[in-house]
C-alpha positions as CSV (number, residue, x, y, z in Angstrom):
1,D,-6.4,19.1,3.0
2,F,-3.9,16.5,2.0
3,I,-0.6,16.6,0.3
4,I,0.7,13.3,-1.0
5,G,4.2,12.5,-2.3
6,S,6.6,9.6,-2.6
7,D,10.4,9.5,-3.1
8,V,10.6,13.2,-2.9
9,A,13.1,13.6,0.0
10,Y,16.1,11.5,-1.0
11,R,18.1,14.3,-2.6
12,D,19.6,16.5,0.1
13,H,19.6,19.6,-2.1
14,L,15.9,19.3,-2.6
15,H,15.0,19.3,1.1
16,A,14.7,23.1,1.3
17,P,12.5,23.5,-1.7
18,L,10.3,20.6,-0.6
19,I,9.9,22.1,2.9
20,S,9.3,25.5,1.5
21,S,6.5,24.1,-0.7
22,L,5.0,22.3,2.3
23,L,5.0,25.6,4.2
24,H,3.4,27.5,1.3
25,F,0.6,25.0,0.5
26,S,-0.3,23.7,4.0
27,H,-1.9,25.0,7.1
28,E,-2.2,23.5,10.6
29,H,-5.0,21.1,9.5
30,T,-3.2,19.9,6.4
31,V,-1.8,16.4,6.5
32,S,1.1,15.6,4.2
33,L,1.6,11.9,3.6
34,I,5.1,11.3,2.3
35,G,6.5,7.9,1.3
36,I,10.2,7.8,2.2
37,T,12.9,5.1,1.6
38,M,14.9,5.1,4.8
39,N,18.2,4.2,3.2
40,D,18.1,7.3,0.9
41,T,16.7,9.9,3.2
42,K,19.1,11.3,5.8
43,P,18.1,12.4,9.3
44,K,18.9,16.0,8.3
45,F,15.5,16.0,6.4
46,F,13.7,15.3,9.6
47,D,15.7,17.8,11.5
48,S,14.8,20.4,8.9
49,L,11.1,19.6,9.2
50,L,11.3,20.2,12.9
51,E,13.2,23.5,12.5
52,A,10.6,24.7,10.0
53,G,7.8,24.1,12.5
54,F,6.5,20.7,11.4
55,R,5.9,17.6,13.4
56,Y,6.0,14.1,11.8
57,E,5.1,10.6,12.6
58,R,5.8,7.3,10.8
59,L,2.6,5.4,10.2
60,A,2.5,1.8,11.3
61,D,3.3,-0.8,8.7
62,H,-0.1,-2.3,8.8
63,F,-1.4,0.7,6.8
64,M,0.7,-0.5,3.8
65,E,0.3,-3.4,1.5
66,R,1.9,-6.6,2.8
67,E,4.7,-6.5,0.2
68,F,6.0,-3.2,1.7
69,R,5.7,-4.1,5.4
70,G,9.0,-4.6,7.3
71,K,11.0,-3.0,4.5
72,N,13.1,0.2,4.7
73,F,10.2,2.2,3.3
74,G,7.9,4.2,5.5
75,I,4.9,6.6,5.2
76,F,5.2,9.7,7.3
77,A,2.4,12.0,8.3
78,I,3.7,15.6,8.5
79,Q,1.8,18.5,9.9
80,R,2.5,22.1,10.8
81,C,2.8,22.9,14.5
82,R,2.4,26.6,14.3
């Protein structure tokens, strides 16, 4: 299963509902691909993912269109650990 989203983690007060939704709709084989603007998303979001039992990895820029490479935008693959 896949969950796909973009620009969904830049508001701090929405981190908990987003992570709660990921917990509800995912299992250990689900991959969530989330596009994140690095200037708007604070490290606390990533800390909260880890605390909730997720692991994450930023995908290499070559997976994105050229116009987005090297910018402050990244695509993260997020999966449940437990």
